[in-house]
N, C-alpha and C positions, 0 to 999 in steps of 0.2 A: 604262097610258093615259098618253098624253103630251099637254100643253097648252102651246101656244108664244105667250109675250107678245107685245108689238106690236116691241120692240126685237130679238127672235128669239133670246131666251132660252128654253130648254126648261126646264120644270118638271112634274115628274111629283105627281099627286093622292094625297093622304095621304089615310085611313079619315077621314071625317065630313067630307069636301070641302075642307080646308085644304090649302095649298100647303107644300110642305117648307119653303121660307121662314117662312110662318106659325108652323109646327110648331116650328121650331127658334127663333123669338122665341118662343113659350111656355116652350118648355122649357129658355131661358135665363134668363126672366123669373123663372120659378117656382125656379132652383136661385140663384137670387142673394138672394130672399127666404128662403131657408132661413137659421136661425141656426147661428153659425161655431163648429164644433168644437174643442175643446182638445185638442192633442195628448198623448198619454200620456206622461207621464214618463222612460219607458225610450227613448221616441223623442228626446225632449230630449236626454236623456244621451249616446246614442249619436251624436246628430249633433253635440253640441259635441264630444266626443271624436274624432269625425272631423275636426271643423275643426283642433282643435287639433296631430291627427298630421298634417295636410295643412300647418299653420303649422311643424311643426320640420323637417318633408321638404321644405319652399320652397329650399333650399341647394342641393338635388338637382336641382331642378326647372329649374336654367338660372341662368345668369345676371343676364338680365330680372328676376325674382325676389328676388334677392338684397336687403338692406335697404338703402339709400341709402349709407349710410356706410361699408358694408363695400366696396361698388361701388366708391367713391372712393379709398379704402384701397388698395383691389388694384389700382385703375389707376395711382395713385400709384406703390406701390410696383413694378409693373411697369417704369413709365418709370425710376425708381432702379435697377433691375438693368440695363434696357437700356443706360442710359448708363454705368453700371458696365464692360459687357461693351463698349462701344465705346471705353472709355478705356482698360481693358485690351488689347486689340487693338492701338491707337494706340500704345501703349506698347511692346508686343512688336514691332510694327513697325518704329517708331523705332530701339530697340535692336539687332535685327538686323542692321542695317551694323556693329557694333563688334564683333559677334563671329559667329563661323559653328559648324556643328554638323557635325563629321566624318562622323558616323553616316548623317546623310539630307542627302545630296549634291544629292537631286533635289527637297526641300523647301525648301533652302537657295537652292537656283539660282531656284526660283520665286518665295520670298520677294523674294529680290534685285530680281528681275524686277518685279513688281508695286514696290517700291519705288522705281524707278529710272524707271517709266513714272508714278508718282503723283507724283514729283517733278516731272515735265517737264508735267501735266498743268494747268489753269488749275483754281482753287479751286473756281468756279462748277460746273464739268463735276462734280468729286466731291460737292458738294453734291447737285448735280441726278441724280447717280445713286443717291445712297444716298435721295433725295427716291423717286426712280422705283422702287426696289427696295421700300421702303416700302409704295408703292402697290401695287405688283406682290403682294405679300405677303397686304396686308389685302382687295383681291380674291379671291387664292387662298382665302383665310381665310372670305370670303363664300359664297362659290359651295359651300367645302366645308362651311359651316354649313346652307344651304339643302337640299344633296342629304341631309344628315343627318337634316334635320326632314321632309325629302318622304319619305325610305325608310323610317325607324328609329322616328319618332314619331307613336305612334297619334292621329288626331285624333276 
C-alpha cells in the first residue's frame, strides 16, 4: 500500500502505521544511543600492521606518494642527468667537425649536416625547438600516464 504526500513523494506504510522515514529515524536514533564498543586487540594489531605495510609500499604506489624530500631529490637528480646529457651531446657534436669516423660514413655525413644546419639557424630557433621537444615529450608522458592509470590501475 502506498501513500503519496503533497510534494509527490511516495512512501509505503510500515507495520504499526509509521512511514519508512519515521522508522528510519527511530532506528537511527536507537543505534546512536547504543554504547560504543571497543574493537578487539587482534583487530587493532592487524589494522596497524596493514597501515605499516601500506606505508612501506608507498614507494611502489606512484611518484605522488613518495615523501616530499625524495621527490625533490629525484627531480633535481633528473635535471642534473638531463643537463649532463645535453652538455655531452653538444660536446660530441662540436667535436665532430675536427675528426671523422671512417667506419660510419652515413653517421658522419648526418652529423656534419646537422652541424652545418645548426650553425646557420638562429639561436632562438634552436631553443624554441628544444622547448617544443620538451613540451611534446611531457605531453606524451602525461597521455601515457593517463592511459596506464585508466587501463591497469584498479579503482
